[in-house]
Residue, then its C-alpha position, 0 to 999 in steps of 0.5 A: m108532403k101533401h097539403s104543405g103551405r095551405a095553412r100559410k095561404a089561410a094566414f095570408k088570406i086573413v092578413l089581406i082581409s084585415l088590410i082591406v078593412g084597415f084601408l076602409i077605416w083609414s079612408l074614413i078617418a082621412f075623410a074626417a080629417v078633411i072636414g077638420t078633425i084631428l082624429s087621423a093624426v092619432a088614430i092612423p099610427i095606432l091602427l097601423v101598429l095594431w094591424v102589423l101586430f095582428s098580421l105578425f101573430t096571424l103568420y105565427f099562428f098559421r105556421d106549419p112545420n114538417p113533422h119528423v114522423p117516427a118509423g116503426a110498426n103499429l105506432v099511433v102518433s099524435p094528430g094534434h099539437g097540444t097538451v094532454d088534459v084527459i086520458d080516460t075510457t068513454n063511449e064513442s058509438l058512431f065510429m068506434g062502436g062503443e067503449c074505447q080509450r080516449i086521449s084529449m088535448f087542448l090546443s092553445i092559441f100558441d100551438v100549431h093548429v095543423q093536424n096530422a094523420p095518426v096512422s097510415g091507412k084508409l079514412t073510412f068515416f067523415k062526419y061534420s056536426i054543427g053545435q055550440f062554441l064553448n071554451a075548448l078548455k072545458t072537456e064537455s066541449a067535445v060533446y056540445n061544440e061544432n066538430l069533425l069526426l074522422g075515422f081511420e082504419a089502420a094499415e098496421p095492424t090491419g083494420q084497427k080503428v083510430g078515431v080523431r075528433l076535431i073540436a072548434g072552440v070559443i075562438a076557433r069557428r072553422i075546421v078545414a078538412y084536407v082529406q076526404e072519406s075513402e082516401q088513403i093516408n100516410r102516418g103524419e100527413r096533414i089532414s086538417l086545420i082548426q083556426f085558433g084555440s081548440r081541442v082534439d080527441v083521439y079514440l083508441p081500441a082497448n088493445a092500444k097501449i097508451r104511452a102519453k101521460l097527463g100534462d104531456h105537450l104533444v107534437g103533431g105527426e111526431t109524438v107517439l101516443a100509443v102502440f098496438e100490441 
């Protein structure tokens, strides 16, 4: 599947950077030991344990399972791994063109943070907006936080719009897009990565029958969010 392994590469990059920083710190401590301090005897084992724990968590956080994409016509699958905490009607004018249904999910630091295409079709809208970094637990973070809005025109039913807004949180400071505007994308295909805790909003037209419920924990690329009727 396209873009497989990119999250793992990001994890190894972060681990490598942390190793370099740790080596510099250990070098300073070793230098201090030469001039008579006993700090190194205590600090080096502690720093080593902390680095190992950080590395293990980073590799766990950037895990990237292959989704078991459901077969069937007119399905909308969850683009993110997270817990549904809002289902409502909102106004999204940039891509949806006005009033639409919204499903919002919170991604904790223990969730997978690779996102998947909700439908097969064409990516016709791509807009990155800078902003704040409010706690992603707050639903208003969708309005004020740095975010990326992706707009899909589904292949089935033809031309139906599905919007996905990727929202950075207080810890997540980077959204990495794997896709580009005008690209043809298959349902369940990897489309992006948000680094650390964040939020994903999905916008659906009125004729989409929502299947997700408040409190549901969704699996990206697998859980059916809605069906076009």
